[in-house]
N, C-alpha and C positions, 0 to 999 in steps of 0.2 A: 311557447315551448322553450325550456331551458335545461341545460345540463351543466353541472360543475362537479369537480372531483377534488380529492384531497391534495392534488398537486396544484390547485388554484386555477387550472384552466377552466374556462367557462365558455359555453357556446349557447347563444340564443338564436332562435329562428322564428321570424315572423312571416306570415303568409298573406298573400293577396290573390284571390281567385277571380279570374275574368273569363267566363265561358270555359273553353277547353284549354286555358292557359293559366298557369300559376306562377307567381313570383315569390320565391323564398329568399328573404333577406337574411344574411348571416351576420351575426354580431359576436365577436370574440375569437377564440382560438380554434382552429381546425387541427387538433393535435392528436397524439396517440390515444389520449384518454377520452377525447370527445368524438372521435370518428365513429365508434359504435352508435352513439346517439344520433349523429348526423345521418348514418345509413338508415337507422330505424325511423327517423323523422321524414326522410324523403321517400322511402319505400312505398307508403300508401299512395303517393302521387304517381309513382311509376306504375303501380297496379291499376290505377284508374284510366290508363291509356290516354292521358292528356296529350294534346298535339304538341305543346311546348311547356317544358319545365325550365324556368329561369332561376339560376342561382346567382344572386347579387352578392358579390364579394366586397362591397364597399366598406362594410364594418368588420372585415376580417383583420385580426391583429397578428395572426401567426398561421402558417400552413406548413405541414410536414408532408413528406412523400406518401405516407399512408392516406392522408386526406386527398391528395391528388389521385392516388390509385382508386379511392372510393368514387371520386367524380368520374373517372374513366369508366369504371364498372357501371355506374348509373347511366352514362351516355350510351354505352353499348346496349344496355337493357332497354332504354328508351327507343333506340334506333330499331331494335328487333321487333318492338311493338308498334312501329310506324310513327313514333313521335321523335322529338329531339330534345336534347339538353343544351341549354344556352348559358354560358358564363358571362356575366357582365361585371364591369368595374373591377377587373382583376388588378389594375394598377401595378404596384411594385412587385406583384407575384407573377407578372406576365412572363418574364424570362424563365422562371422555374417551371411554370406550366407548359411553356413552349418546349423546353428541353425534355420534359417528361411525356410530350406528345399528346396532350389533351386536345389540341386543335385538330388532331387527326380523326377524332370521334365525336367531338362536341363542337357546337357553334360558339366561337369566341371572337367576336368582332374586333376586339382590340389587338388580336394577334394576326389579323390579315396583313400580309406583307411584312410581318415582323422578322427581323434578322437579329439573332443573338450576338 
């Protein structure tokens, strides 16, 4: 799956399904122009009531607050359905994700004990 816009932001998402768990690896920008695609690409997995949806941020080159908000919304939806959203390899985006409270609704191992 890929999305790109006239603003040159591009987001690719690859999937790896393992039973009731899926790993979605993100490559590119999680920007204003790619967030709708991001939501659209992840929504089917939320609707399948998987136990764990992993978003792997290792290939993310940019993330804006709207992207963080989308991840928060997805985490809340997963939790309501008895599953969980896990963010991995957040790296340099850890501080921003922490400040915006992602760790309060999603499982973000890198932010355990994090102090901004």
